[in-house]
N, C-alpha and C positions, 0 to 999 in steps of 0.2 A: 716407460723409461724415456729419458731424454737422450741427447747426443752424448756419445762417449767422449772422454777427454781427448782421444785421438781424432775426433771429428767424424766418426762414422755415423750415418743416419740410421737410427733404430726406432723402435716403436715409441710413440709420443706419450706424454704424460696425460693426466686427467684433464677434463675441461677446465678452462680458465675460471678461477674463483671470482665471484662478483666483488670481493673485497679489494681486488686489484685497482678498481676505480670506484670512486664514490658514486652514489646514486644521484638522481636529479640532474641539475644543470651541468655538472662536470662530466657526467656520462654522455649527455647530449652533445656537449662540445667536442668530446673525443670522437663520437661517431660522425659529427659534422666534419671533423678533420679527415676522417677516413673516407667519407663521401667525396670530399674535395680532392683527395689524393687519387681516387679512381676516376673522377670526372674530368680532370685536366687533360689526360691524353686522348679521351674518346673522340673528340672532334678532330684531333690531329691525324687519325687514321680513317676518318669518315668524311664529314662535311668539308673541312679545310683541305684535306687531300683531294677531294673531288674538284674544288675550285683551283687548286694548284695544277692538277692535271689538265683542266680546261684551259688554263692560261698558257699551257705549253702545247696547245693544239691537239690534245688527245681526243679521239672520237668519243661521242657520247655513249656508244655501246660499250667501249672499253672502260670508260669511267664507271658505267653500271657494273661491269664485271668486278671492279675493285671494291664494290659494295660487298662482295663475298668475303672480304677480309673480316667483316663483322660477323660472319658465320662462326668464327673461332669460339667466341663466348658461348655459342649454343651447344658446343660439344665439350664444355668444361667438365661434364660429369666423367669424362675419360680420365682426368687426372685429379679431380676433386677428392677421391678417397685417400690419395697420398697426403693431402693437407690435413685430413682428419687423423691419419695414422702416424705420420713422421714429423720430426722436428727438423729445422734448418740448423746444421752444425754451427755452434757458436752463438748465433742469435737466439735460437730456441732455448738453449741452456739458461741464459740469463733473462731474456725478455718473454719467454714462453712461446708456445706453439703458434698461436695466432699472430702475435706481433712479429715473431721471427719470419714467418712467410710474408707478411706485409713489408718488412724491411728489405727482404730479397727482391720482392716484386718492384719496389720503388727503385732499386738499383737497376733492374732490368728496364724499367720505363725510361729512366734517365739516359742510359746508354743507347737504347733504341732510337730515342728522339734525336739525340746528337747525331747518330748515323743518318737519320732521315734529313737532318739539316745539311750534312756534308755531301749528300747526294741529291740535293733539291733541284738540280737541273733536269732530273728525270730523263737523262740520256739513255738509261737502261731501265725499262719498266720492270724487268725481272728483279733488279736490285731494289727498286722502289717497293715492289711487292714483298720482298724478303723482310725488309725492316719494318714495313707496315704490319706484317703478320706477327713479328716479334713484339712490336709495341702492343698489339691486340692481346697477345698471349700473356704478357706480364701484367697488363691492365686487368685482364680477367682473373688472373691468379690473386691479385690484390683483392678483388671483389669477393672471391670465394672465401678467403680467410676472414675478411671483415664481416660478411654476411653470416658465417658460421658463429662468430663471436657474438654478434648481435642477437641471434636466435637463442644461443645458450643463456644469455643474460636476461632476455625478455621473452618468456614463453607464452604470455597472455596478451589478448588484444589491448588491454589497458596499458601495459608496459611496452608493447611492441609499437603501438601507434606513434608515441613521441620519438622513439629511436629511429623508426622508419622515416618520419618527417625530417628529423635532424640529418640523417644520412642523405636524403634527397635534397635538402637545402644545400648541404655542402657539395653534393654532386652537381647540381644544376648551377650553383654559383661558379664552380670550376669550369663547367661547360661553357658558360657565358664568357668567363674570363679568357678561356682558351680560344673560343670561336671568334669573339669580337676582337680581343687583343691581338690574336695572330693576324687577322685580316688587316687591321689598322697598321700594325708593324710591317707587314708585307708590302703595304702601299707606300711606306716611307722611302724617300730616296736613299739609296745605298744599303738598305736593309734587305728587302726582298724576302723570299721564302726561307733562305738560310737563316737570316736574323730572326724571323718569326719562330721557327722551330727551336733555335737556341734559347730564345727568351722564354718560351713555354717550358722547355726542358729545365731551365734554372729554377723556375717557380715550382715545377713538379717535384723537384728534389728537396724543397724546404721542409716537408713533414719528416724526412728521414732523421735529421739531427734532433728534432723535437722528440721523436720516439726513442732515439738513442739516449736521451737524458732522463727518460722515465725510470722509475725504480724497478728493481728486480722483482720478478713474479714469485720467486721462491727464495727461502732463506739460504739455501746452498747454491745459489746461482753462480757463485764465483766472481772474479774480478770483472768490472765493466770493460776495461781496455782489452783484456785477454779475449773476452767474448766478442768484442767489436772486431779485433784483428782476425780472429778465427773465422768469424762470420763473413767478413769481406773476402778473405782468401777463398773460402768455400764458394762464395757467391761468384767470384771470377770464373772458377772452374765450371759452375753450373751455367753461367751466361754463355761461355764459349761452347759448351755442349749443346745448348739450345740453338745457337746460331748454326752449328754444323747439322743438327737434326732437321732444322727448318729448311736449310738449303737443299739437303738431300730429298726431303719430302716434296719440296717445290719442283725440283728437277723431275722427279718421277711423275708428278701430276701433269706438268707441262708436256712431258714426252707422251704421256698417255693421251692427252687432249689432241696433240698434233697427229698422232697415229690414227685417232678416231675422226680426223678431218674437221675438228671444231676450231673456229676462229671468230673474229669480230663480226663476220657477216652471217654466221650460222644462227638460225632461229632456234634457240634452246629453251624457249618457254615451256614447251610440252615435256621436254626431258626433265626440267626442273619440277614441274607439277607431279610427274610420275614418281620421281625420286622422293618428293615430300610425302606421298601417300604410303610409301613402303613401311615406315615405322608403325603406322596405324594397323596395317595388315599383320605385321609381326607381333604386335602386342595382342591383337585379337586371337591369334593362333596360340600364344603361350599362356593366356589368362586361365583357361580351364585347369592347367597343371599347377599354376601358381596359387590359386585360391584354395586348393586342397592340400598344399604342402604343409606338413607339420613343422613345428618350430625348430627341430633339429635336422631338417632336410638340407642337403648340401647347398641348394640354390639360395636358401635363406641365411645360411651361416657363412657363405663365401665373402671374403674381404672385398673382392672385385665387384661382384654383382649383388651381394646381399642387401646393401642399403636401397638399391633400386627395386629389387624384388619385394622388399618390405612395403614400399609404397603401393604396389599393385595388390599385394596380399591384403592390406588394410582396406583398400577401397573397392576391391573386386572388379566386377564388370562395369561399375560406375566410373572406374578410372578412365575408360575410353572416352566418355562424354566429358569428364573433367579435362583430359588432355586436349580434346578438340577445342573446348572453350579457351583454355590457356593459350593455345596456338594462334587464335585469331584476335584475342582481346586487344593486343597492342599492335596489330598489323598496320593500321592506318598511320600510327606514329612513325614506325620504322620506314615505311615506303616514302613518307614525306621527308624524313631526315636526309636520305641519301641524295635526293634530286631537287629539293625545294630551293637550295641556294643556287645551283646552276640555272634553274628556271628564272629566279629573281635577277641573276646576272644577265641572262639572255634578254630580259625585259628592258635593260638599259641602266640598271643601278650599278654604282661603283663598289669596289671592295670596301672602301671606307664607309659608304652609306649602309652597306649590309652589316659591317662590323658595329656601327653605332646602334643600329636597330637591335643587334644581338647583344648589346651591352645592358644599359640600365633598363630599357624597355622590356627585353626578354627576362632580365633578372627579376624585376618587380612582379611581372605577370606570373612567372614560374614559381616564385616564393609564395605568392598568394594562393596559387593553385595547389601547391604541395601542402601548405599549412591547412587549407580548408579540407583537402582530401584526407590528410592524416587525422584531423579532428573528427571528420565524419566516420572514418573507418574504426575509430576507437569507441564511438558512441552509438552509431546507427546499425541496423541490420545489414549484413554483408550484401544481400541482393539489391537493396535500395542504393547503397553507395556504388556498387558496380555499374548499375544502370546510369547513374548520374555521371560517373567517370567516362563511360562509353559515349554518352551524348556530347559531352564537351570535347572529347578527343576527336569525334567526327566533325564538329564545328570548326576545329582548328584546321583540318584538311580542306574543308569547304572555303575557308578564308583565302587560300591560295588561288582558288578559282576566281573569287571576287577580285583579288589583287591584279590578276592578269588582265582584267578589263577596265582598270582604272588608269587615269593619266599618271605619269611618273611623278612622284612626290613623296615627301617624308611621311605625311599623315597616313595615306593608305598602307605604306610599308610598315609603319609602326603598329597600326591596328591589326594587320594580318599577323605580324610577328607576335603581338600580345595574345591574340586569340589562340594561336598555335601553342605557345609556351604555357598559357594558363591551362588549356585542355590537357596537354602532355603532363604537366606537373600534377594536376588533380588525379588523372587516371593512373599515373605512375605510383603515387603514394597509396592509393586505394589498392592497387594490384600487388604492391610489395607486401602489405599487411595480409592480404588474402593468401598469397603464396606461402608466407612465413607460417601461417596457421595450418597449412596443409601438411607440413612436414612432421616427421617423428623426431623429437629432440635428441634421440639416441644417434641419429644420423643427420644432424643438422646441416653440416657442410655439404655432404654428398647429395642429399635429397633436394636442398634448396638450389644447389648448382644444377642439378638435373632439371628441376621445374623451371627455373629462370632461364636456363639455356633453351629448353624446349619452347618456352614462350616466344622466343625470337627466331627459332629455326626456320619455320615456314615463311614468316615475313621477310627474313633476310635472304632466303633462297629466291623469293620473287623479286626482292629489291635488286638483286644482282642482275636480273633480266629487265630491270626497270627502264634502262636506257633504250633497249629494243622495243619495249612496250610503248614508250612515249613516241618513238619514231613512227609507230603504226597508228596510235589512237589519239595522240596529241596531249598537251598538258591538261586541258580541262577534264577530259574523260579520265585521265590517270588519277587526278586528285579527287574527282567525284567518286570513282570506284573505290579508292582506298578509304575514303570516309564512310562509304556504305558498308564496307567490311566491318568497321568498328561498330556500326549500328547492328549488324547481323549477330554480334556476340550476345546481344540482349535476349535473343530467342532461346539461349541455353539456360537462362537464369532460373526459370521455374524449377528445373531439375537440379541445378547447382545448389539452390537454396535448401533442398531437402536431402542433399548428399551428406552422409555421416561415415566416418571411418570405423572399422572394426576395432575393438579394444586390443591393445598390444598384448600378446600372449607370452612375451618373454619376461621372465622374472628379473 
């Protein structure tokens, strides 16, 4: 079912039919647009925010803590089943389940970024964190809906490779536009960080009217204007509810941290590593029960946990190794993302110089890496492509060590940036295809959200403590170690290459 005329959220309709968009180039352009929509905000609550906080004299350890905002996408499995099950009132009835959630998410992204612009002085770090978390939440919601649609439309390596590449082309183009554009605008007289965030917010909103002009997904979708007004009205209520819920959750977390005696001087690295190990222990304890569960067992039919239990049921005890591999494959990229720009700024480069390097240099290198990675993933054995992706991702991290020992100049900065973006782009494209083929198409949104979130949970936990780690071991050791972790993932591949899922026993 779709939304009722009165606007209540009820069980959603069947998966989006492929006929809604033509195959080939038009489909790739659409997913390039969706990737662009998701990529624009990402730098604004990660790398750009780190530089903004640094410019206001915030301590490196606190900047590292802000890296935990990026943890929110790692727990998107908590609300991803809602996107599989429900429509957004108004939007969903006319444009369909997936596009409806995307449109709501874009409204959330726009309002969150405007709020970050209006509070860009960072006089209250709690307020800064509130809107950064909201921006991360809505960005992640957009990704969940877009990823589910992509997997539904392209269930094989041959069809998934081009769409994954198109999504990442759009995503990385947007990240470059946001990262470099925001820094250049922030450096302009009279613009500053407020102007930078407002400019990116305006660009981030552009896909919304494009989606709003697309044709209805169903013949009985009703009037476009009625659906638009109903959808916007419902969206305002949902946005306000999200702000209130986030503020309450943040207050509870900060109060708990204060009572526990945690602050910017506390060495939390060991707590983080212990917390990161807990999910592995829980999974190992539950697997014996899961693998023996019949198809009508409550844990397999549950709306809340059934999609995730299905993954472990299909892969059995091999799921532990798969999850360990997934957890470390992109670790080097994530650790570099949060602190590479503060390191470069500390070396003596200006915001404009960093922004220029992150523009056409990063874009070209990233596009080449994504294209090559997507091409290899569609044609070569998965183990071979995963090895190549890990090697180039590690080289990207090692490039920052090399940069730190070069005289200040454009060429070293451009080479290090190109190496980092090429490796990230290639590894990212290969990894997206690998994760997409692990999921059961019956639970595309929930399982991909779970796997892609898990892939960044451990890296982002450690990245949050990255500032404290750098203070203790220095920049060189930090980037050498993060690159070495990417190489360590290669050791899992002999097992990963032989892992096969059990056939789905659900009729």
